[in-house]
C-alpha positions in Angstrom: 9.1 -46.9 8.7 11.4 -44.7 10.8 10.5 -41.7 8.7 6.8 -42.2 9.1 7.2 -42.7 12.9 9.3 -39.6 13.1 6.8 -37.6 11.1 4.0 -38.6 13.4 6.1 -37.8 16.5 6.8 -34.3 15.1 3.2 -33.6 14.3 2.3 -34.6 17.8 4.9 -32.3 19.2 3.7 -29.4 17.1 0.1 -30.0 18.2 1.2 -30.2 21.9 3.2 -27.0 21.7 0.5 -25.2 19.8 -2.2 -26.2 22.2 -0.1 -25.3 25.2 0.8 -21.8 23.9 -2.7 -21.2 22.5 -4.1 -21.8 26.0 -1.4 -19.7 27.7 -2.2 -16.8 25.4 -6.0 -17.0 25.5 -6.0 -17.4 29.3 -3.7 -14.4 29.5 -1.1 -16.2 31.4 1.0 -15.0 28.5 0.0 -11.4 28.1 0.1 -9.1 25.1 3.7 -8.0 24.6 5.2 -10.8 26.5 8.3 -12.3 24.8 8.7 -16.0 24.4 11.8 -17.9 23.4 12.0 -20.6 20.8 14.9 -22.2 22.7 13.1 -22.2 26.0 9.9 -23.8 24.6 12.0 -26.4 22.8 13.8 -27.2 26.1 10.5 -27.3 28.0 9.1 -29.9 25.7 12.3 -31.8 25.1 12.2 -31.3 21.3 14.2 -29.7 18.6 13.4 -26.1 17.5 11.6 -27.1 14.3 8.3 -28.2 16.0 8.4 -25.0 18.0 8.9 -23.0 14.8 5.9 -24.8 13.3 3.7 -24.1 16.3 4.9 -20.4 16.3 4.0 -20.1 12.7 0.4 -21.4 13.3 0.0 -19.0 16.1 1.3 -16.1 14.0 -1.3 -17.1 11.3 -4.0 -16.7 14.0 -2.7 -13.2 14.8 -1.6 -14.3 18.2 2.2 -14.0 17.8 4.6 -11.5 16.2 7.6 -13.2 14.7 10.5 -11.0 13.5 13.9 -12.1 12.3 16.7 -11.6 14.8 14.3 -10.3 17.4 12.3 -12.0 20.2 8.9 -13.5 19.4 6.1 -11.6 21.1 2.5 -12.3 22.0 0.7 -9.9 19.8 -0.8 -6.8 21.3 -4.4 -5.9 20.8 -5.1 -3.7 17.7 -7.9 -1.2 18.1 -8.4 -1.1 14.4 -8.6 -4.9 14.0 -11.0 -5.2 17.0 -13.3 -2.6 15.4 -13.1 -4.4 12.0 -13.8 -7.8 13.6 -16.7 -6.6 15.6 -18.3 -4.9 12.5 -18.0 -8.1 10.5 -19.4 -10.2 13.3 -22.3 -7.9 14.0 -23.3 -7.9 10.4 -23.3 -11.7 10.2 -24.8 -12.2 13.6 -27.8 -9.9 12.7 -28.7 -12.0 9.7 -28.2 -15.3 11.7 -30.6 -14.0 14.4 -33.2 -12.9 11.7 -33.2 -16.3 10.1 -33.1 -18.2 13.4 -36.2 -16.3 14.6 -38.0 -17.3 11.4 -37.0 -20.9 11.5 -36.9 -21.9 15.2 -39.1 -24.9 15.9 -39.7 -26.8 19.2 -36.6 -29.0 18.8 -34.5 -25.8 18.1 -36.0 -24.1 21.2 -35.1 -27.2 23.3 -31.5 -27.0 22.1 -31.3 -23.3 23.1 -32.7 -24.0 26.5 -30.2 -26.8 27.0 -27.4 -24.2 26.2 -28.7 -21.9 28.8 -28.9 -24.7 31.4 -25.2 -25.4 30.8 -24.3 -21.8 31.1 -26.1 -21.4 34.4 -24.2 -24.4 35.7 -20.9 -22.8 34.6 -21.8 -19.6 36.5 -22.7 -21.6 39.6 -19.3 -23.2 39.4 -17.5 -19.9 38.6 -16.0 -21.7 35.7 -14.9 -18.9 33.3 -13.3 -21.3 30.8 -16.5 -23.5 30.5 -18.6 -20.4 30.1 -16.4 -19.2 27.2 -16.7 -22.5 25.5 -20.5 -22.6 26.0 -20.7 -19.1 24.6 -19.2 -20.5 21.3 -21.6 -23.4 21.4 -24.6 -21.1 21.9 -23.8 -19.0 18.9 -23.1 -22.2 16.9 -26.5 -23.5 17.8 -28.1 -20.3 16.6 -26.4 -20.7 13.3 -27.6 -24.3 12.9 -31.2 -23.3 13.7 -30.9 -20.4 11.2 -29.9 -23.0 8.6 -26.5 -21.4 8.0 -24.0 -23.5 9.9 -21.2 -22.1 7.8 -21.8 -18.6 9.3 -20.4 -19.9 12.5 -17.0 -20.2 10.8 -17.0 -16.4 10.3 -18.4 -15.7 13.7 -15.7 -18.0 15.3 -12.9 -16.4 13.4 -13.9 -12.9 14.3 -14.8 -13.8 17.9 -11.4 -15.4 18.5 -9.7 -12.1 17.7 -11.2 -10.5 20.7 -11.4 -13.6 23.0 -8.6 -12.4 25.2 -10.5 -9.2 25.9 -13.6 -11.2 26.6 -11.6 -13.2 29.2 -10.4 -10.0 30.8 -14.0 -8.9 31.0 -15.2 -12.2 32.5 -12.4 -12.3 35.1 -12.1 -8.7 36.1 -15.7 -7.6 36.0 -17.5 -10.9 36.6 -19.8 -10.2 33.6 -21.0 -13.8 33.2 -24.4 -13.3 34.7 -25.0 -10.3 32.5 -24.0 -12.2 29.4 -26.3 -15.0 30.4 -29.2 -12.6 30.7 -28.4 -11.4 27.2 -28.5 -15.0 26.0 -31.8 -15.6 27.7 -33.3 -12.5 26.0 -32.0 -13.7 22.6 -33.6 -17.1 23.2 -36.9 -15.5 24.2 -37.0 -13.4 21.1 -35.9 -16.2 18.8 -38.3 -18.8 20.1 -41.1 -16.2 19.9 -40.3 -15.6 16.2 -39.5 -11.9 16.9 -36.6 -11.2 14.5 -36.2 -7.5 15.3 -36.2 -8.2 19.1 -33.7 -11.0 18.6 -31.4 -8.7 16.6 -31.7 -5.9 19.1 -30.8 -8.3 22.0 -27.9 -9.7 19.9 -26.5 -6.2 19.2 -26.8 -5.3 22.9 -24.9 -8.5 23.7 -22.1 -7.6 21.4 -21.8 -4.1 22.8 -21.1 -5.4 26.3 -17.4 -5.4 25.6 -17.3 -1.7 24.8 -16.7 -0.5 28.4 -14.0 -3.2 28.9 -12.2 -2.1 25.7 -12.3 1.5 26.7 -11.1 0.7 30.3 -8.2 -1.5 29.0 -7.2 1.1 26.4 -7.0 3.8 29.2 -5.5 1.7 32.0 -3.4 -0.8 30.1 -2.3 1.0 27.0 0.8 -1.3 26.8 -1.6 -4.1 25.8 -2.4 -2.3 22.6 -0.4 -1.7 19.4 0.5 2.0 19.0 -2.0 3.9 16.9 -0.4 4.7 13.5 -2.3 8.0 13.3 -0.8 9.2 16.6 2.7 8.8 15.2 
């Protein structure tokens, strides 16, 4: 019984540490390149180092930490190449989702999309960046369900998460939430009208909104990015 209890406690500790660090990284309270100490986190949570190692490992698998033997663990910097790759994959999947959603959207589906927009407007009124980010995920998940391809959201989520920290920089520093809402509204208009090409065009414009932010961060905060191997 003691072993079972200890195992449950350990899993709980790992989850708590993982959730805490994930939130710190995604909120940019821990910035790209920041070093974090296994010993410090263990002391903060009052646990041994093993649960911290397990949480670190999960974050490394999500490309959020860089763990190197005998060196400090770092919050992973942005990679221009990985961002380009993720956005290409997401755009390709998203275009097909929007095409199918426009063909399949019925009145109940339209009502779901309008409910998503209502919640987003409320988040903007409350200046709640975190809620808007969550609702953005839900919006794209709803489109996948309407399109009849809910599994596509797994791909979209995985690729979206890789640039979420940049999205948060965009939302906080440029207050782009109203613009993103307008994009969502245009997507909904096209999807509910059954206009697949207009839906795809609106979706691709929506995905391009981060271009200026990426360029600005690359120029003004180069230390947030991994060195370009080609420049070596």
